[in-house]
TORNUBA-227411 format. One record per residue (C-alpha): residue number from 1; residue in one letter; y, x, z. Coordinates in Angstrom, 3 decimals, padded with zeros to 6 digits. Layout:
% residues N
+-----+------+----------+----------+----------+
: seq : type :       yy :       xx :       zz :
+-----+------+----------+----------+----------+
: NUM :    a :        Y :        X :        Z :
...
+-----+------+----------+----------+----------+
% end
This chain:
% residues 99
+-----+------+----------+----------+----------+
: seq : type :       yy :       xx :       zz :
+-----+------+----------+----------+----------+
:   1 :    m : -043.394 : -059.315 : -009.843 :
:   2 :    s : -041.711 : -059.582 : -013.278 :
:   3 :    p : -040.955 : -062.771 : -014.914 :
:   4 :    t : -043.004 : -063.987 : -017.910 :
:   5 :    k : -041.671 : -064.040 : -021.529 :
:   6 :    e : -041.730 : -068.017 : -021.225 :
:   7 :    q : -039.643 : -067.767 : -018.100 :
:   8 :    i : -037.031 : -065.476 : -019.819 :
:   9 :    l : -036.667 : -067.620 : -022.945 :
:  10 :    e : -036.252 : -070.675 : -020.697 :
:  11 :    a : -033.561 : -069.090 : -018.751 :
:  12 :    l : -031.978 : -068.106 : -022.200 :
:  13 :    k : -031.894 : -071.707 : -023.282 :
:  14 :    g : -028.916 : -071.826 : -021.008 :
:  15 :    v : -026.836 : -069.263 : -022.896 :
:  16 :    y : -024.996 : -070.919 : -025.935 :
:  17 :    d : -023.264 : -069.516 : -028.917 :
:  18 :    p : -019.408 : -070.835 : -028.277 :
:  19 :    e : -018.948 : -071.569 : -031.820 :
:  20 :    i : -022.065 : -073.597 : -031.997 :
:  21 :    p : -023.357 : -076.403 : -029.585 :
:  22 :    v : -026.812 : -074.826 : -029.562 :
:  23 :    d : -028.533 : -072.106 : -027.235 :
:  24 :    v : -029.609 : -068.925 : -028.554 :
:  25 :    v : -033.289 : -069.595 : -028.317 :
:  26 :    n : -033.201 : -072.734 : -030.464 :
:  27 :    l : -030.837 : -071.090 : -032.714 :
:  28 :    g : -033.480 : -068.351 : -033.387 :
:  29 :    l : -031.161 : -065.536 : -032.323 :
:  30 :    i : -033.841 : -063.912 : -030.014 :
:  31 :    y : -035.969 : -061.700 : -032.018 :
:  32 :    d : -038.258 : -060.075 : -029.168 :
:  33 :    v : -038.740 : -060.054 : -025.468 :
:  34 :    a : -040.550 : -057.014 : -023.900 :
:  35 :    i : -041.231 : -057.004 : -019.924 :
:  36 :    q : -042.473 : -054.032 : -018.294 :
:  37 :    a : -042.148 : -053.247 : -014.514 :
:  38 :    g : -039.035 : -055.112 : -013.771 :
:  39 :    e : -037.439 : -053.787 : -016.992 :
:  40 :    v : -036.745 : -056.569 : -019.684 :
:  41 :    r : -035.776 : -055.532 : -023.294 :
:  42 :    v : -034.628 : -058.071 : -025.726 :
:  43 :    r : -033.926 : -057.628 : -029.463 :
:  44 :    m : -031.421 : -060.259 : -030.752 :
:  45 :    t : -029.260 : -061.076 : -033.633 :
:  46 :    m : -026.111 : -063.145 : -034.565 :
:  47 :    t : -025.879 : -065.671 : -037.348 :
:  48 :    s : -023.802 : -063.190 : -039.351 :
:  49 :    p : -023.132 : -059.277 : -038.766 :
:  50 :    g : -019.168 : -060.061 : -038.444 :
:  51 :    c : -019.911 : -062.463 : -035.372 :
:  52 :    p : -017.060 : -062.146 : -033.139 :
:  53 :    v : -018.721 : -063.171 : -030.182 :
:  54 :    g : -021.665 : -060.730 : -030.454 :
:  55 :    d : -020.848 : -058.547 : -027.364 :
:  56 :    f : -020.110 : -061.600 : -025.281 :
:  57 :    l : -023.360 : -063.115 : -026.304 :
:  58 :    a : -025.364 : -060.032 : -025.401 :
:  59 :    r : -023.590 : -059.993 : -021.987 :
:  60 :    e : -024.387 : -063.668 : -021.334 :
:  61 :    v : -028.246 : -062.968 : -022.468 :
:  62 :    e : -028.102 : -059.965 : -020.014 :
:  63 :    q : -026.656 : -061.843 : -016.961 :
:  64 :    a : -028.847 : -064.897 : -017.537 :
:  65 :    i : -031.982 : -062.605 : -017.426 :
:  66 :    m : -030.812 : -060.416 : -014.315 :
:  67 :    k : -030.750 : -063.908 : -012.353 :
:  68 :    l : -034.386 : -064.143 : -012.593 :
:  69 :    p : -036.712 : -062.747 : -009.648 :
:  70 :    g : -038.495 : -059.512 : -010.342 :
:  71 :    v : -035.832 : -058.364 : -013.075 :
:  72 :    e : -034.465 : -054.927 : -012.052 :
:  73 :    t : -032.742 : -053.899 : -015.480 :
:  74 :    v : -031.938 : -055.741 : -018.831 :
:  75 :    s : -031.305 : -054.098 : -022.372 :
:  76 :    v : -030.238 : -056.128 : -025.002 :
:  77 :    e : -030.396 : -054.621 : -028.612 :
:  78 :    l : -028.339 : -056.457 : -031.409 :
:  79 :    v : -030.100 : -056.064 : -034.514 :
:  80 :    w : -029.567 : -057.147 : -038.341 :
:  81 :    e : -032.816 : -056.785 : -039.655 :
:  82 :    p : -034.662 : -059.204 : -040.557 :
:  83 :    p : -031.250 : -060.999 : -041.244 :
:  84 :    w : -030.902 : -064.446 : -039.405 :
:  85 :    t : -031.146 : -067.517 : -041.607 :
:  86 :    p : -031.155 : -071.197 : -040.717 :
:  87 :    d : -034.777 : -071.200 : -040.990 :
:  88 :    r : -035.176 : -069.586 : -037.727 :
:  89 :    m : -033.461 : -072.657 : -035.774 :
:  90 :    s : -035.893 : -074.878 : -034.026 :
:  91 :    p : -036.061 : -078.545 : -035.369 :
:  92 :    e : -034.222 : -079.615 : -032.529 :
:  93 :    a : -031.368 : -077.236 : -033.277 :
:  94 :    k : -031.319 : -078.526 : -036.877 :
:  95 :    q : -031.385 : -082.223 : -035.700 :
:  96 :    k : -028.659 : -081.440 : -033.323 :
:  97 :    l : -026.435 : -079.837 : -036.034 :
:  98 :    g : -027.184 : -082.762 : -038.525 :
:  99 :    w : -029.362 : -080.521 : -040.871 :
+-----+------+----------+----------+----------+
% end
């Protein structure tokens, strides 16, 4: 049985941008999660197109999801539309960063 979107997002709360002490979910970097018969597809972005840790974070996201029961494959697509803005951050992330 495949995990739910909520279970995947919860797992991704353990993936942190190494430059910002906030997880990828609360930063608003995860745009979409699609699940179908053990296959998970994630659309995510970075805080900027020139972000040097984009590939690293994509691998971290993939590894976090692969640990969940029922997941057979994971594909992570880095997208730049719509562009990320600080408005995508959760209230908790804004508070942690002092915004």
